[in-house]
LOSELO-237628 format. One record per atom (N, C-alpha, C, O): x, y, z. Coordinates in steps of 0.2 Angstrom, whole numbers, plus 5000, padded with zeros to 4 digits. Atoms other than C-alpha are relative to their C-alpha. Layout:
BEGIN
XYZ
...
% end
This chain:
BEGIN
499449965000
496050955297
500649964997
500949994993
499550045002
497250815294
500049994992
500550004989
500150015007
496550785277
500250064996
500550064990
499949945004
496650965271
500750025000
501050044995
499349985000
498450985277
500449954995
500849974991
499750055005
498950825267
499850024993
500350014988
500249985007
497950885252
500550064997
500750064992
499649945002
498951055252
500749984999
501050004994
499450025001
500550965254
500149964993
500649974989
500050045006
500150845239
500050054994
500350044989
500149955006
499550995228
500650044999
500750064993
499549965001
501051095231
500549984995
500850024991
499550025004
502250985222
499849994993
500249984988
500250015007
501150975206
499850064997
499750064991
500249945004
500751155203
500450024995
500250044989
499649985006
502251195193
500049964994
500049984989
500150055006
502051035183
499450014997
499450014990
500749995003
500251075180
500050064995
499850064990
500049945004
500651245173
500449994994
500350014989
499650025006
502051175162
499649964995
499749974989
500450045004
500851045156
499550044996
499550034990
500549955004
499551175151
500350034995
500150034989
499749955005
500751285142
500349964994
500249984989
499750045006
501651145132
499449974996
499549974990
500650025004
499951065127
499750054996
499650044990
500349955004
499251225122
500550024994
500250034988
499549985005
500851275112
500049954995
500049964989
500050055005
500951105103
499450004996
499449994990
500650005003
499151105099
499950064995
499750054989
500049945004
499251285092
500449994994
500250004988
499650015006
500751245081
499849954996
499849964989
500350065004
500051075075
499450024996
499450014990
500649995003
498351135071
500150064995
499850064989
500049945004
498851305063
500649994995
500650024989
499450005004
500551265056
500249944996
500549944991
499850065003
500651085052
499849994993
500249964989
500250015007
499651085036
500450034995
500650014990
499549975004
500751215029
500749975000
501049974994
499350035000
502351135035
500049934996
500449924992
500050065003
501750965028
500050014992
500349984988
500149995007
501251045011
500750024997
500950014992
499449985002
502951125010
500549944999
501049954995
499550065000
503850955013
499749954995
500149904994
500350055004
502650865001
500449974994
500449924992
499650025006
503950854987
500549965002
500949934998
499450044997
505250774999
499749945003
500149895003
500350064996
504150655009
499649954996
499149974994
500450055004
503650495001
499449985004
499449985010
500650034997
501950425004
500149955005
499749955010
499950064996
502650275012
500250025007
500249995012
499749984994
503350385026
499450035005
499550065010
500649984996
501550435033
500049975006
500149915006
499950034994
501450405051
499649945002
499849915007
500550064999
500050275051
500249944996
499849894997
499950065005
500950155039
500349955004
500949945006
499950064996
500949995049
499749944997
499249944993
500250065003
500749815044
499349985003
499249985009
500750014998
498849775045
500049935004
500349885002
500150064996
498349645058
499549954996
499149984992
500450055003
497549485051
499250015002
499150035008
500749994999
495649505049
499549954998
499749924992
500550055003
494149395047
499550034995
499150004992
500449975005
493349525036
499949974993
499449964990
499950035007
493949445020
499649934999
499449914994
500350065000
493049285025
499250015001
498949965001
500749994998
491349365028
499550024994
499050044995
500349985005
490849415011
499750075000
500150115002
500349935000
489549555010
500150035007
500250095007
499949984993
489649575029
500750035001
500850085005
499349984999
491549595028
500250074997
500650105000
499849945003
491549735016
499450054999
499450104996
500649965000
489849805019
499750024993
499550074991
500249995007
489349785001
500450044996
500250084991
499549955003
490949874995
500150065003
500550105001
499949934997
490650025006
500650015004
500950065005
499450004996
492149975017
500650024996
501050064998
499449995004
493349975003
500050074997
500550104997
500149935003
492650134996
500250055005
500650105004
499849964995
492950215013
500750005001
501050055002
499350005000
494650155014
500450034995
500950064996
499749975006
495050214997
500050085001
500450114999
500149934998
494450385003
500450025006
500550085007
499649994995
495550375018
499749995007
500050015012
500350014993
494450315032
499949925001
499749894997
500050074998
494650145040
499749995007
499950025012
500350024994
493550065053
500349935002
500449894998
499850074998
494049915064
499649985007
499550035011
500250024994
493349815078
500449945003
500549894999
499650064997
494349695090
499649985006
499450025010
500450024994
493449585102
500449955004
500749905000
499750054996
494249485116
499549985006
499250025009
500450034995
493249365127
500449955003
500849915000
499650044996
494049265141
499749975006
499350015009
500350034994
493649145155
500649985004
501149955002
499450024996
494849125170
499749965006
499149975008
500250044995
494749005184
500649995005
501149965003
499550014995
495749005200
499949935004
499449925007
500150074998
495948815205
500349995007
500149945010
499750014993
496948835221
500350065003
500650104999
499649944997
497648965233
499650064999
499050074998
500349935001
497349155232
499550015006
499649995011
500649984995
495849225241
499549955000
499049955004
500650055001
494749085235
500049984993
500150014989
500150035007
494348975220
499450034997
498950055001
500649975004
493149035207
500250014993
500850014991
500049995007
492849075189
499750064998
499250085001
500349945002
492449235180
500250014992
500649984989
500049985007
492249305162
500250075000
500050125003
499949935002
493049465155
499950004992
500049964989
500149985007
492649545138
500250074999
500150115003
499949935003
493149695128
500050014993
500349974989
500049975007
492649775112
500450064999
500450105004
499649945001
493849895105
499850034993
499949994988
500249975006
493150015091
500550054998
500750095002
499549955003
494450115080
499850034994
499450004990
500149975007
494350235066
500750044999
500950075003
499449975002
495950295057
499850044993
499550014989
500149965006
495850435044
500750034997
501150055001
499549975004
497150485031
499850074999
499450094994
500249935001
497050675032
500350034994
500150084992
499849985007
498050695016
499449994995
499350034991
500550025005
496650605006
499450045002
499050064997
500749974998
495250695016
500150084999
499650114996
499949934999
495950875018
500650034997
500850084998
499349985003
497650875008
500550035006
500950075005
499549994995
498550885025
500549955000
500449895002
499550055002
500050795020
500449975006
500550005011
499750034995
500850665031
499750005007
500050005012
500350004994
499550675044
499449955001
499149944996
500550054999
498350545051
499650025007
499850065011
500550004994
496850545064
499849945003
499749894999
500150074997
496550405076
499550015006
499650065010
500450004995
495150375088
499849935002
499749894998
500250064997
494750225099
499550005006
499650045010
500450004994
493350175111
499949935002
500049884998
500050064997
493150035123
499349985003
499050035006
500650024996
491649935129
500349945004
500449885001
499750054995
492249825144
499549975004
499150005007
500450044995
491449685153
500549975005
500849925003
499550034995
492649665168
499749965006
499149975007
500250044995
492649545182
500450025007
500249995012
499549994994
494049615194
500249935002
500249925008
499850074998
494649425194
500550005005
500549975010
499550004996
496249465202
499950035007
500150005012
500249974993
495549575216
499549955004
499549955010
500550054997
494149445219
500349935003
500149915008
499850074999
495049285219
500849995002
501049945004
499350015000
496949315220
500350055005
500850035009
499749954996
497449485229
500750014998
501150025003
499349995002
498949495219
500250074997
499850114996
499849945003
500049635212
499950004993
499750064990
499950005007
500249585194
499349964998
499249904998
500750025002
498449565187
500149944995
500549944990
500050055004
498049405178
499950024992
500249994988
500149995007
497349485162
500150074998
500050125002
499949935002
497849635152
499450044997
499550094995
500649975002
496049675147
499550015006
499050055005
500550004994
495149655164
500050075003
500650105005
500149934998
494549825169
499350015003
498949975002
500649984998
493049915177
499549994994
499650024989
500550005006
491449875166
499850074999
499650115003
500249935002
491150035156
500150004993
500349964989
499949985007
491050115139
500450065001
500150115004
499549955000
492450235137
500450024994
500549984990
499649985005
493350345125
500749985002
500949995008
499350014998
495150285125
500550054997
500650105000
499649965003
496350365113
499750054994
499250034991
500249955005
496050525102
500550044998
500750095002
499449965001
497450605093
500150014992
499849974988
499749995007
498250675077
500749995000
501150005005
499350025001
499950615071
500250044994
500050034988
499849975006
500950725060
500849984999
501249985003
499450025002
502450665051
500450054996
500150094993
499649945003
503950775045
500749974999
500849925001
499350025001
505750775041
500149944996
500549894998
499950065005
505650655026
499849945003
500149885002
500250064997
504750525037
500449985005
500349925008
499550024995
506150525050
499750035007
500150025012
500349984994
505050605063
499350015000
499050014995
500749995000
503250615069
499850035007
500250025012
500349974994
502250715082
499349975001
498949984997
500650034999
500750635090
499750045006
500150055011
500349964995
499550745101
499349995001
498949984996
500750014999
497850725109
500049965007
500349975011
500150054994
497250595122
500449944998
500249904993
499550055002
498650465122
500049955006
499949965012
499750054995
499150305132
500749984999
500949974993
499350015001
500950285135
500249924999
500749914996
499850075000
500850095136
499949974993
500149914991
500050025007
500450085117
500750014996
500749984991
499349985003
502250145113
500649995004
501149975002
499450004996
503350145128
500149945004
499649915006
499950064995
504150005138
499849934997
499649895001
500250065003
503649875125
500549954998
501049984995
499550055003
504549715121
499649974994
499049954995
500450035006
504149635104
499849935002
499349914999
500250074999
504149465111
499649985006
499449935007
500450014994
503149485127
499250024998
498850005002
500749995002
501549535117
499549945000
498949955000
500350065000
501049355116
499649995007
499149965007
500250024993
500749345135
499450045002
499350105000
500649974998
499049385143
500050045007
499650085008
499949974993
499649445161
500150074999
500550094994
500049935001
499449635163
500750035000
500950074996
499449984998
501249655169
500549994994
501050034993
499650015006
501949595152
499950054995
500250054989
500149945004
501249755144
500350065004
500950075003
499849944996
501349905156
500349965007
499949945011
499750044994
502649835170
499650025006
499450085007
500349994994
501949815187
500350065004
499950095008
499749954997
503149935194
499750074998
499650115002
500349945003
502450075183
499350015003
499150065005
500750004998
500650025187
499950025008
499450055010
500149994993
500950025206
500250065002
500050095007
499749944997
502050175208
499750074997
499750125000
500249945003
501250305196
499350025002
498949975004
500749984998
499650405201
499549974995
499649984989
500550045004
498150305195
500349954995
499949934990
499750055004
499350185187
500350034994
500649994990
499749975006
499950305174
499550004994
499049984994
500450005007
499250345156
500149934997
500449934992
500050065003
498950165152
499349975001
498949995004
500750045000
497450045148
499749995007
500149975011
500549975005
496050085151
500050085001
499550114998
500049934999
496550265156
500550044996
501150054998
499649955004
497250375142
499950075003
499450085007
500149944997
497550555146
500450054995
500750034991
499749965005
498050715136
500850005001
501150005006
499350005001
499850725130
500250014993
499950014989
499750005007
501050735116
500649955000
500949945005
499550055001
502350615109
500450024994
500150034989
499649995006
503850655098
500449944999
500749915004
499650065002
504750515089
500550024994
500350054989
499549995004
506350535080
500349944997
500549895001
499750065003
507050405068
500650024995
500550014989
499549985005
508750465061
500349954996
500549964990
499850065005
509150295054
499549945001
499149955005
500550065000
508250135051
500149965006
499749925008
499950044994
509050055066
500050045007
499950005012
500049964994
508950195079
499450055000
499350084996
500649964999
507450285086
500050035007
500350005012
500049974993
507150405101
499250025000
499050064996
500649974999
505450445108
500050045007
500350025012
500149964994
504950575121
499250015001
498950044996
500749994998
503150585129
499950055006
500350045011
500249964995
502350715139
499350005001
498950014997
500750024999
500750675148
499850045006
500250065010
500349984994
499550745161
500349955006
500349895005
499650054995
500350675178
499549965003
499849915006
500550054996
498750595185
499449994996
499050044996
500650015004
497350525173
499450015004
498950025001
500750004997
496050515187
500250015008
500249975012
499949984993
496450615203
499449995005
498849985002
500550004995
495450605219
500149945004
500749925005
499950044994
495150475232
499749934999
499849885003
500350065001
494250325224
500449964995
500949974993
499750045005
494550195211
500150054994
499650084991
499849955006
495450295196
499549984994
499350034991
500550015006
494250205183
499350035002
499050044997
500649974998
492750265193
500150084999
499650114997
499949935000
493450445194
500050024993
499850084991
500049985007
493750445175
499649954996
499949914992
500450065002
492350325171
499949994992
499949944989
500150015008
492050365152
500650034996
500550044990
499449985003
493750435148
499950074997
500250094992
500249935003
493050615145
500350055005
500150115004
499849954996
493950705159
500550054997
500550114999
499549965004
495350775148
500450055005
500450115003
499749964995
496350835163
500750024998
501149984994
499349985002
497950945160
500350045006
500850075005
499849964994
498151015178
500249965006
500249985012
499850054994
498850865188
500749984999
500949934999
499350025000
500650885186
500249984993
499849984988
499750035006
501750805172
500349935001
500649925006
499750065001
502250635167
500450004994
500150014989
499649995006
503750635156
500449934999
500649905004
499750065001
504450475148
500450004994
500250034989
499650005006
505850445136
500349934999
500449905004
499850075002
506550295127
500450014994
500250044989
499650015006
507950255115
500149934998
500149895002
500050075003
507950095104
500550004995
500550044990
499550025005
509350015094
499849934997
499849895001
500150065003
508949875082
500649984996
500850024992
499550035004
510249765074
499949944996
499449904998
500150065004
510449635061
499350004997
499049944997
500750005003
508749685053
500049984993
499549954991
500050025007
509249645035
499949925000
500249895004
500150075001
508749475029
500649964999
500749905001
499450035001
510449435024
500650015005
501250005004
499649994995
511249485040
500449945003
500049895003
499650064997
512649365047
499749985006
499649925007
500250024994
511949365064
499250025001
498950054997
500750004999
510149355071
499850075003
500250105006
500249934998
509149515074
499850015007
499649965011
500249994993
508749595091
499950085001
500150124996
500249934998
508249765099
500250015007
500049975012
499949974993
508949855114
499750065001
499850114997
500349944998
507949985123
500250025007
500349985011
499949974994
508350105137
499650065001
499450094996
500549954999
507150225145
500050025007
500349995012
500249984994
506550315160
499450055000
499350084995
500649954999
505150425167
500150045006
500450025011
500049964994
504850565179
499350035001
499050044996
500649984999
503250615187
500050065006
500450055011
499949944996
503050795195
499650005007
499750045011
500450004994
501750745208
500349995006
500849955006
499750014994
502150745226
499849925002
499249915001
500150074999
502250555232
500149995008
500650025010
499950014993
501950505250
500549955002
500649904998
499550054997
503350415260
499649945002
499149945005
500450064999
502950235262
500149985008
499849935010
499850034993
503650225280
499950065005
499650055011
499949954995
503850395289
499550064999
499350084993
500449945001
502750545293
500450075000
501050064999
499749935001
503150735292
500550015006
500950065005
499549994994
504050725309
500549945001
500949945005
499550055000
505050575305
499849935004
500249895005
500350064997
503950455315
499849954995
499549964990
500350055004
503450285308
499250015000
498950035005
500749995001
501650295301
499649945004
499049955004
500350054996
501350135312
500050035008
499749995012
499949984993
501850235328
499350035002
499050074999
500649974997
500350275339
500050075001
499450115001
500049934999
500950455341
500050044993
500050104993
500049975007
500950485322
499450044999
498850025001
500649975002
499850615315
499749974993
499149994991
500250035006
499650505300
500150044993
499850024988
499949965006
500250635287
500749984998
501249995001
499350025002
501650555277
500450064997
500250114995
499649965004
503150645271
499950004993
499649954990
500149995008
503050705253
500750004997
501150054998
499549995004
504350675240
499850044994
499350044991
500249965006
504450805226
500249964994
500749974991
500050045007
504150695211
500349935001
500449915007
499850075000
504650515207
500349994993
500250024988
499750025006
505650425194
500149934999
500149905005
499850075000
506150265187
500449994993
500350034989
499650025006
507350185174
499949934998
499749895002
500150075002
507150035163
500449984994
500750034991
499750035006
507949925150
499749944997
499449905001
500350065003
507349795138
500449974994
500850014991
499650045005
508149665127
499549954996
499249915000
500350055004
507349565113
500549974995
500950014992
499550045004
508349435104
499849944997
499549905000
500150065003
508049305091
500649955000
501149974999
499450045000
509049155094
500049944995
500549904995
500050045006
508449045080
499450024995
498950044997
500549985005
507549085064
499949954994
500449924992
500150055005
506748965052
500250024993
500150084991
499849985007
507548965035
499550024996
498949994995
500549985005
506649065022
499550055003
499050075000
500549964997
505649165035
500350065003
500950075004
499849944997
505749335043
500050005007
500450035011
500149994993
505049325060
499849935004
499649935010
500250064997
504649135063
500749975003
501249975000
499450034997
505849045075
499950015008
499350015010
500050004993
506349065093
500350075002
500850095000
499849934998
506449235102
500050005008
499649975011
500149994993
506849285120
500050075002
500150124997
500149934998
506549445130
500250015007
500149965011
499949994993
507049525146
499950085001
500150124997
500149934998
506549685155
500150015007
500049975011
499849994993
507149765171
499850085001
499950124997
500149934998
506549925180
500150015007
500049965011
499949984993
506950015196
499850075002
499850114998
500349944997
506250155207
500350015007
500449965010
499849984993
506750245223
499549965005
498949955004
500350034995
506250155239
499550045004
499050025006
500449964996
505550295249
499350014999
498950015003
500749985001
504050345240
499649954995
499149974993
500350055005
503650185230
499849945004
500249925008
500250064997
502750025235
500449944997
500649895000
499650055004
503749925221
500650044998
500650094995
499449965002
505549975219
500449964995
500949994992
499750045006
506149835207
499649954997
499249925000
500550055004
505349735193
500549974995
500950004992
499750045005
506049605181
499549954997
499149925000
500450055003
505249495168
500549974994
500950004992
499750035006
505849385154
499749934998
499249915001
500350065003
505349235143
500249984993
500750014991
499850035007
505449135127
499449994996
498949964999
500550015005
504349125112
500249954994
500849964992
499950045005
504148995099
499550024995
498950004996
500549985005
503249065083
500149964994
500749954991
500050045006
502848955068
500449945000
500649914995
499550064999
503848805075
499649934998
499949884998
500450065001
502348675072
499950004993
499650054990
500150015007
502348615054
499350014998
498849985001
500649985002
500848685045
499650055005
499050065003
500349954995
500448805060
500450065000
500650085006
499549945000
501548955055
499850065003
500250105006
500249944996
500449085063
499949985007
499750035011
500150014993
500348995080
500750025004
501250025001
499549984996
501449045094
499949975007
499449965010
500050034993
501948965111
500550035004
501150055001
499549974996
502849045125
499949995008
499449975010
500050004993
503349045143
500450065003
500950085000
499749944997
503749195154
499950005007
499549975010
500149994993
504049245171
500150085002
500350124998
499949934998
503949415181
500050005007
499749965011
500049994993
504349475198
500050075002
500450114999
500149934997
503949625208
500350005007
500049965011
499850004993
504949675224
499850065003
499850115001
500349944995
504149775238
500650045002
501150015004
499549964998
505149925242
500249995008
499849975012
499850014993
506249925258
499650055005
499550035011
500449954996
505250075265
499349975002
499149975008
500750044999
503549975263
500149945004
499749935009
499950054995
504349825271
500250025007
500049995012
499849974993
505049935285
499350015004
499350015010
500649984997
503249995288
499749935003
499449935008
500250074997
502749805290
500349985006
500049965011
499750014994
504049785303
499850045006
499750025011
500349964995
503449935312
499349985003
499249995009
500750024998
501649875312
500149945005
499749945010
499950054996
502249715320
500250025007
500050005012
499749984994
503249805333
499550045004
499450035010
500549964996
501949935338
499449975002
499049995007
500750034998
500449815339
500249945004
499849905006
499850064996
501549675347
499649944998
499449905002
500450055002
500649555336
500449974993
500850014991
499850035006
501049445321
499850044994
499250064993
500249965006
501149545305
500649994995
501250004996
499450025005
502149475289
500350064997
500050114995
499649955004
503449575281
500049984992
500249934991
500050015007
503149585262
500749994997
501150024999
499450015004
504449525250
499950014992
499950074990
500150005008
504149485231
499449964998
499349915002
500550045004
502749425220
500349974994
500650024990
499850035006
503249305206
499549964996
499149935000
500550045004
502249235192
500449964994
500949994991
499850045006
502549105178
499449994996
498949974998
500650015005
501449105163
500249964994
500849974991
499950045006
501348975149
499450014996
498850004998
500649995004
500249005134
500149984993
500749974991
500050025007
499848945116
499550044996
498950034998
500549965004
499049055103
499949964994
500349954990
500150045006
498148945090
499550044995
499050064997
500449975005
497549025074
499549964997
499649914993
500550045003
495848955069
499950024993
499949984988
500149975007
495749065054
500350075000
500350105006
499749934999
496649235050
499550055003
498950065001
500449954996
495949365062
499649965006
499350005009
500450044995
495249225074
500549965004
500749915001
499550044996
496349155088
499749975006
499250015009
500250024994
496049045103
500649995004
501149965001
499350004996
497349055117
499949975007
499750015011
500050034993
497348935132
500650035004
501250045001
499549964996
498449005146
500049975007
499549955010
499950024993
499148945163
500550055004
501050075001
499649964996
499849055177
500149975007
499649955010
499950024993
500649005194
500350065003
500850095001
499849944997
500849145206
500249985007
499949955011
499750014993
502049135221
499950075004
500050125002
500049954995
501749245236
499550064998
499850124997
500449955002
500249345230
500050065005
499950055011
500049944996
500249525236
500750015003
500850065007
499449994997
502049505241
500149965006
500649965010
500050034994
501549405256
499650035005
499850055011
500549964995
500049495264
499649955004
499549895001
500550044996
498849425277
499449984996
499250024992
500650025004
497449325270
499450035004
499350015010
500649974997
495849425274
499549955002
499149975006
500550054999
494849265274
500249955006
499849915008
499850044994
495849185289
499850045006
500150095008
500249964994
494949235305
500550005005
500550045010
499450004995
496549195315
500550064999
500850085003
499549955001
497549325306
500749985000
501250025001
499350025000
499049215305
500349974994
500949944994
499750035007
499249155287
500050054995
499550104995
500049965006
499649245271
499749974995
499549914995
500350025005
498849225255
500449944996
501049954995
499650065003
499349055247
500150014993
499850044989
499850005008
500149025230
499449984996
499049944999
500650015004
498849015216
500249974994
500749994991
499950035006
498648915201
499450024996
498850004998
500649975004
497548995187
500049974993
500649974990
500150025007
496948925171
499550054996
499050074999
500449965004
496149025157
500049994993
500449954990
500050005007
495649035139
499850064997
499350094999
500249945003
495549185128
499849994992
500149954989
500250005007
494649205111
500150084997
499850125000
499949935003
495149355100
499850004993
500049964989
500349995007
494249415084
500250074998
500050125001
499849935003
494949555073
499650014994
499749974989
500449995006
493749625061
500250074996
499950094992
% end
């Protein structure tokens, strides 16, 4: 009976959002599929080819060094000329926890990512439109869960072992290349809350911030769980852009591991509320002859319409640790967060565009009542191309910290009070990462990495201590990653 009441309370807050999500996705899809080709054709005399939405600088690839295998006997070049490009990215890594955490140990992670991009103008005369699909084959170890018990995962590719569809979308450019619309199955972490200088680091939180992953249902629309959505990007000037994304509110609802609930990425849910995220970015001193060094400032925020359980109190205002509680948490109508990001180059090697020293910082905050993490911050410094003769190498040091919310900490205090026993009050988890990316050859890198984790889990009891009197100890983790781009 208790579970059914809780389910009804949780569902009530998401019904209106689910109806809105269905309507908006259906409307956008209909407009894009029926009207976009005509719209693009009408604009074709104004929009230059360079403004097509998929025009990005290609990643270094080992294909050019593989002879016949790299170009499939010329077939790959012919397909690219026709508008179809295939790619494979492989990441293999070994991690070892040498002290602290839940226990010492070593594990392997691997991930193949297969992509196909199609220029719909070349294929179907659909001007300024592209198609993208990607699939993942993951060999995960749950290293953090097995050996550390931490909040901020060690690896940004470690996930449940599976073969899954990831992203699947069409992107339509318009307004003379100053705007684009992307719709289909999307991941928000591929475009939102990104720092240009933190992409070097391997810890998951330096991609999708730990606050987002901990507070959003199923971790939000982020690796490895993409979900149906739309994204609008406006670029009125070369220095200023605005993005707005609308996604299904919960990529993998139900009661188990979200990756198990949506194990192959084929759920295509649109009835689990809405997740809305917006971001504005301003870049300055972008010109090579600018007097000052370049940087980018971003501000953003998100809202999720799903009902969120209170971290401390039940529907009658009693602590969830109180023996008299029914165990049904109060429900908050939705959730939200705000964030800010700064990337700044502080030294540039003469005669180069992006080689030198850059720093970054990100902060985000969320309400205490319905969230387990209420504040997050990270920052770091990168050195790119600073070793003579090793212009493609990068070295960096970064830190991140996640603060447990006051309501979650209050529940810890209540548990100690009502059980009349020792129970630690969680605080913050902090990590330091140092890493070096060594380019063996274009498209092939080896990256040794070190992470030190203070207060794993924010200071939770060590489940391996039979006395129940100690928290999980600080951990020291070493790893090495190999990346091949083909």
